[in-house]
C-alpha positions in Angstrom: 127.1 25.9 22.9 129.7 26.3 20.4 132.9 24.1 20.0 134.6 26.0 22.8 131.8 25.2 25.3 130.7 28.8 25.6 127.1 30.0 24.9 126.6 31.5 21.4 127.3 35.1 21.1 124.3 37.3 21.3 122.3 35.0 23.7 121.7 38.1 25.9 120.5 39.9 22.9 117.5 37.6 22.6 116.3 38.4 26.1 116.8 42.1 25.5 114.8 41.9 22.2 112.0 40.0 24.0 111.9 42.7 26.7 111.8 45.5 24.0 108.9 43.7 22.2 107.0 43.4 25.5 107.6 47.0 26.3 106.3 48.1 22.8 103.2 45.9 23.2 102.5 47.4 26.7 102.8 50.9 25.3 100.4 50.0 22.5 97.8 48.4 24.8 98.0 50.9 27.6 95.8 53.6 26.1 93.0 51.1 25.3 93.1 49.8 28.9 93.1 53.3 30.4 90.2 54.4 28.1 88.2 51.4 29.2 88.8 52.1 32.9 88.1 55.8 32.6 84.8 55.2 30.7 83.5 52.5 33.1 84.9 53.5 36.5 85.5 57.2 36.6 82.6 59.5 37.4 81.0 61.3 34.5 81.3 65.1 34.2 78.1 66.9 35.1 76.1 68.2 32.1 76.7 71.8 31.4 73.1 72.9 31.0 70.5 73.1 33.8 67.5 72.9 31.6 66.5 69.7 29.8 67.9 69.6 26.3 65.0 68.9 24.0 65.2 66.8 20.8 65.1 68.8 17.6 61.5 70.1 17.2 59.9 73.2 15.9 57.7 75.2 18.3 54.1 74.2 17.4 52.3 77.1 15.6 50.3 79.0 18.3 47.8 81.7 17.5 45.5 83.7 19.6 44.9 87.3 20.8 46.8 89.6 23.0 45.1 91.3 26.0 44.7 94.4 23.9 42.8 92.4 21.3 45.6 92.2 18.7 46.4 89.0 16.8 49.1 86.8 18.4 51.1 84.5 16.2 54.1 82.5 17.4 55.7 82.9 14.0 56.1 86.6 14.7 58.5 85.7 17.5 61.1 84.5 15.1 64.4 86.3 15.4 64.5 86.4 19.2 65.1 83.9 21.9 61.8 83.2 23.6 61.0 82.1 27.1 57.5 80.6 26.8 55.3 79.7 29.7 51.6 78.7 29.7 49.3 78.9 32.6 45.8 80.1 33.5 45.1 83.8 33.9 44.5 83.6 37.6 48.2 82.7 38.0 48.7 80.5 41.1 52.0 80.7 43.2 53.8 78.4 40.9 52.8 80.6 37.9 54.0 83.7 39.8 57.3 81.9 40.6 57.8 81.0 36.9 57.1 84.6 35.7 59.5 86.0 38.4 62.2 83.5 37.5 62.0 84.3 33.8 62.1 88.0 34.5 65.2 87.7 36.7 67.0 85.4 34.3 66.4 87.8 31.4 67.4 90.8 33.5 70.7 89.2 34.5 71.6 89.1 30.8 72.2 92.9 31.0 72.9 94.3 27.5 71.9 91.0 25.9 68.4 91.0 27.6 66.8 92.6 24.6 67.5 89.5 22.6 65.1 87.6 24.9 61.3 87.9 24.7 59.2 86.4 27.5 55.8 85.1 26.6 52.9 84.1 28.9 50.3 82.1 27.1 47.0 82.1 28.9 45.3 78.7 28.9 41.9 80.0 30.0 39.7 83.1 29.7 40.6 84.6 33.1 42.1 88.1 33.1 45.5 88.3 34.9 45.6 90.8 37.8 46.7 94.3 36.7 49.2 94.3 39.7 50.8 91.2 38.3 51.1 92.6 34.8 52.6 95.8 36.2 55.4 93.7 37.7 56.3 92.3 34.2 56.2 95.2 31.7 58.3 93.4 29.2 56.0 90.3 29.2 54.0 89.5 26.1 50.6 87.9 27.2 48.2 86.1 24.8 45.1 84.0 25.0 45.2 80.8 22.9 43.2 77.7 22.5 44.7 75.2 25.0 44.7 72.4 22.3 47.4 74.5 20.5 49.7 73.7 23.3 49.1 69.9 23.3 52.1 69.3 21.0 54.6 70.8 23.5 57.0 67.9 24.4 57.0 68.2 28.2 53.5 69.4 28.7 52.6 72.1 31.3 53.6 73.7 33.6 57.0 73.9 32.1 59.0 76.9 30.7 60.4 76.4 27.3 63.3 78.2 25.5 62.8 78.7 21.8 65.7 79.7 19.6 65.4 82.5 17.0 64.7 80.0 14.3 61.6 78.8 16.1 63.1 75.5 17.5 62.4 74.3 21.0 65.8 74.1 22.8 65.4 73.7 26.5 62.7 72.9 29.1 62.9 74.3 32.6 60.7 73.5 35.6 58.1 76.1 36.5 60.1 76.8 39.7 63.6 76.9 38.4 66.9 77.8 40.0 67.2 81.3 38.7 71.0 81.4 38.6 71.2 78.1 36.7 68.5 79.2 34.3 70.4 82.5 33.7 73.6 80.6 33.0 71.8 78.5 30.4 70.6 81.7 28.7 74.0 83.4 29.0 75.8 80.4 27.4 73.4 80.3 24.5 73.3 84.0 23.9 77.1 84.1 23.9 77.5 81.2 21.6 74.7 82.2 19.2 75.3 84.4 16.1 71.5 84.6 15.5 68.8 86.5 17.4 
């Protein structure tokens, strides 16, 4: 109190200043608190791809012969997106489903489908049924030594997507959701400036 017995001038100013400092501190801290809550308690967004994204790895070098007896070399596939599937020549129902799914997913790409090459790598000496091959006229088929496929990261039976530079990109199950597989292809073909 001053000599007149009144509180000093500006006493209310101290309370207002304190409130202003508290408000500024709250504004500064709020984003950190909200970010923590969002990260730990809000559900994550679903991933955008259906297939399993593979760690960076080049497709192992695969050589063999086509059904016509010509040389097959995976290096010759560079420049295209490749859907690669390996299975015995007898082609059980799971194999047939994989071939059908890859054909449909490629067909759905419309004008972009020519950028995608489907490859069936035979893991044995059995000859595929001519009726099956007739259903898949755009399919490249080759016999290879099974040990050449041992380096594939998810083993068999899995369908792999290889980019035009020869890198493994995605792995799909042998009985995939065709629409989801097609969306993966569409997204990559749209985003890619190569192949």
